[in-house]
C-alpha positions in Angstrom: 0.0 0.0 0.0 2.9 2.4 0.7 4.7 1.6 -2.5 1.9 2.9 -4.9 1.7 6.2 -3.0 5.5 6.8 -3.1 5.5 5.8 -6.8 2.7 8.3 -7.6 4.4 11.1 -5.6 7.7 10.4 -7.4 6.0 10.4 -10.8 3.8 13.5 -10.4 5.9 15.6 -8.1 9.5 14.4 -8.2 10.1 14.0 -11.9 8.4 17.3 -12.9 10.4 19.2 -10.2 13.6 17.6 -11.5 12.9 18.5 -15.1 11.9 22.1 -14.3 14.8 22.6 -12.0 17.4 21.7 -14.7 15.5 23.6 -17.4 15.7 26.7 -15.3 19.4 26.1 -14.8 20.0 25.6 -18.5 18.2 28.9 -19.3 20.3 30.8 -16.8 23.5 29.3 -18.2 22.8 30.4 -21.8 23.7 34.0 -21.0 27.4 34.9 -20.9 28.7 36.2 -17.7 31.1 39.2 -17.6 33.9 36.8 -16.7 33.1 34.7 -19.8 33.1 37.8 -22.0 36.5 38.9 -20.6 37.8 35.4 -21.3 36.5 35.5 -24.9 38.1 39.0 -25.4 41.5 37.7 -24.1 41.3 34.6 -26.3 40.4 36.8 -29.3 43.4 39.1 -28.7 45.7 36.0 -28.2 44.4 34.6 -31.5 45.2 37.8 -33.3 48.8 37.8 -31.9 49.3 34.2 -32.8 48.1 34.9 -36.4 50.6 37.7 -36.7 53.4 35.5 -35.4 52.4 32.8 -37.9 52.5 35.3 -40.7 56.0 36.4 -39.6 57.3 32.9 -39.5 55.8 32.2 -42.9 57.6 35.2 -44.3 60.9 34.1 -42.8 60.5 30.6 -44.1 59.6 31.9 -47.6 62.6 34.1 -47.7 64.9 31.3 -46.5 63.5 29.0 -49.1 64.1 31.6 -51.8 67.7 32.0 -50.7 68.2 28.2 -50.7 66.7 27.9 -54.1 69.0 30.6 -55.4 72.0 28.9 -53.9 71.0 25.6 -55.4 70.5 27.2 -58.8 74.0 28.7 -58.6 75.5 25.4 -57.6 73.7 23.7 -60.5 74.9 26.3 -62.9 78.5 25.9 -61.7 78.3 22.1 -61.9 76.9 22.4 -65.5 79.4 24.9 -66.7 82.4 23.5 -68.6 85.5 23.3 -66.5 88.3 25.7 -67.4 91.7 24.1 -68.2 94.2 24.0 -65.4 97.2 26.0 -66.6 99.4 25.3 -63.6 100.8 22.1 -65.0 101.7 23.4 -68.4 105.2 24.4 -69.2 105.8 28.0 -70.2 108.2 29.2 -73.0 111.2 28.9 -70.7 110.4 25.4 -69.7 109.1 26.0 -66.2 105.6 25.4 -65.1 103.4 28.3 -64.3 103.1 27.3 -60.7 106.8 27.0 -59.9 108.7 30.0 -58.6 111.3 31.7 -60.8 114.8 32.0 -59.7 116.0 35.5 -58.7 117.6 37.5 -61.5 121.4 37.5 -61.3 122.9 40.8 -61.7 125.5 42.9 -60.2 
Protein backbone atom coordinates (compact mmCIF):
# COMPACT_ATOMS: atom_id res chain seq x y z
CA UNK A 1 0.00 0.00 0.00
CA UNK A 2 2.87 2.39 0.72
CA UNK A 3 4.72 1.62 -2.51
CA UNK A 4 1.93 2.85 -4.86
CA UNK A 5 1.70 6.17 -2.95
CA UNK A 6 5.46 6.76 -3.11
CA UNK A 7 5.48 5.84 -6.80
CA UNK A 8 2.67 8.30 -7.56
CA UNK A 9 4.44 11.09 -5.61
CA UNK A 10 7.71 10.44 -7.44
CA UNK A 11 5.99 10.39 -10.84
CA UNK A 12 3.79 13.45 -10.39
CA UNK A 13 5.92 15.60 -8.08
CA UNK A 14 9.55 14.44 -8.18
CA UNK A 15 10.10 14.05 -11.91
CA UNK A 16 8.43 17.34 -12.94
CA UNK A 17 10.37 19.18 -10.23
CA UNK A 18 13.62 17.62 -11.46
CA UNK A 19 12.91 18.49 -15.10
CA UNK A 20 11.86 22.07 -14.32
CA UNK A 21 14.84 22.59 -12.03
CA UNK A 22 17.36 21.67 -14.73
CA UNK A 23 15.47 23.55 -17.43
CA UNK A 24 15.70 26.73 -15.35
CA UNK A 25 19.44 26.08 -14.76
CA UNK A 26 19.97 25.58 -18.48
CA UNK A 27 18.22 28.88 -19.29
CA UNK A 28 20.35 30.75 -16.79
CA UNK A 29 23.55 29.33 -18.19
CA UNK A 30 22.81 30.38 -21.80
CA UNK A 31 23.70 34.02 -21.05
CA UNK A 32 27.38 34.94 -20.94
CA UNK A 33 28.70 36.23 -17.66
CA UNK A 34 31.10 39.20 -17.60
CA UNK A 35 33.90 36.77 -16.75
CA UNK A 36 33.07 34.71 -19.84
CA UNK A 37 33.07 37.84 -22.01
CA UNK A 38 36.47 38.90 -20.63
CA UNK A 39 37.83 35.44 -21.29
CA UNK A 40 36.55 35.53 -24.86
CA UNK A 41 38.12 38.96 -25.40
CA UNK A 42 41.48 37.70 -24.11
CA UNK A 43 41.27 34.63 -26.32
CA UNK A 44 40.45 36.79 -29.34
CA UNK A 45 43.44 39.07 -28.69
CA UNK A 46 45.69 36.03 -28.22
CA UNK A 47 44.41 34.58 -31.49
CA UNK A 48 45.24 37.81 -33.33
CA UNK A 49 48.78 37.83 -31.87
CA UNK A 50 49.30 34.20 -32.83
CA UNK A 51 48.09 34.89 -36.38
CA UNK A 52 50.60 37.74 -36.68
CA UNK A 53 53.39 35.50 -35.39
CA UNK A 54 52.41 32.83 -37.87
CA UNK A 55 52.53 35.34 -40.74
CA UNK A 56 55.99 36.44 -39.60
CA UNK A 57 57.25 32.86 -39.48
CA UNK A 58 55.78 32.18 -42.92
CA UNK A 59 57.57 35.24 -44.34
CA UNK A 60 60.88 34.14 -42.80
CA UNK A 61 60.52 30.60 -44.12
CA UNK A 62 59.60 31.85 -47.59
CA UNK A 63 62.65 34.14 -47.65
CA UNK A 64 64.91 31.33 -46.48
CA UNK A 65 63.51 28.97 -49.11
CA UNK A 66 64.12 31.60 -51.80
CA UNK A 67 67.74 31.98 -50.68
CA UNK A 68 68.25 28.23 -50.69
CA UNK A 69 66.66 27.89 -54.12
CA UNK A 70 68.98 30.60 -55.45
CA UNK A 71 72.00 28.90 -53.91
CA UNK A 72 70.95 25.56 -55.43
CA UNK A 73 70.52 27.20 -58.83
CA UNK A 74 73.99 28.75 -58.61
CA UNK A 75 75.47 25.40 -57.60
CA UNK A 76 73.69 23.66 -60.46
CA UNK A 77 74.92 26.28 -62.93
CA UNK A 78 78.47 25.93 -61.66
CA UNK A 79 78.29 22.14 -61.94
CA UNK A 80 76.87 22.36 -65.46
CA UNK A 81 79.44 24.90 -66.70
CA UNK A 82 82.44 23.46 -68.58
CA UNK A 83 85.54 23.27 -66.48
CA UNK A 84 88.32 25.69 -67.36
CA UNK A 85 91.67 24.08 -68.20
CA UNK A 86 94.16 24.02 -65.38
CA UNK A 87 97.21 25.98 -66.58
CA UNK A 88 99.43 25.31 -63.57
CA UNK A 89 100.78 22.06 -65.00
CA UNK A 90 101.69 23.39 -68.45
CA UNK A 91 105.22 24.43 -69.20
CA UNK A 92 105.85 28.01 -70.20
CA UNK A 93 108.18 29.23 -72.95
CA UNK A 94 111.20 28.95 -70.66
CA UNK A 95 110.39 25.35 -69.75
CA UNK A 96 109.10 26.04 -66.25
CA UNK A 97 105.59 25.40 -65.10
CA UNK A 98 103.43 28.35 -64.31
CA UNK A 99 103.09 27.33 -60.69
CA UNK A 100 106.82 27.03 -59.94
CA UNK A 101 108.75 29.99 -58.59
CA UNK A 102 111.25 31.72 -60.84
CA UNK A 103 114.83 32.04 -59.73
CA UNK A 104 115.98 35.47 -58.70
CA UNK A 105 117.60 37.46 -61.47
CA UNK A 106 121.36 37.47 -61.35
CA UNK A 107 122.88 40.79 -61.69
CA UNK A 108 125.46 42.92 -60.23
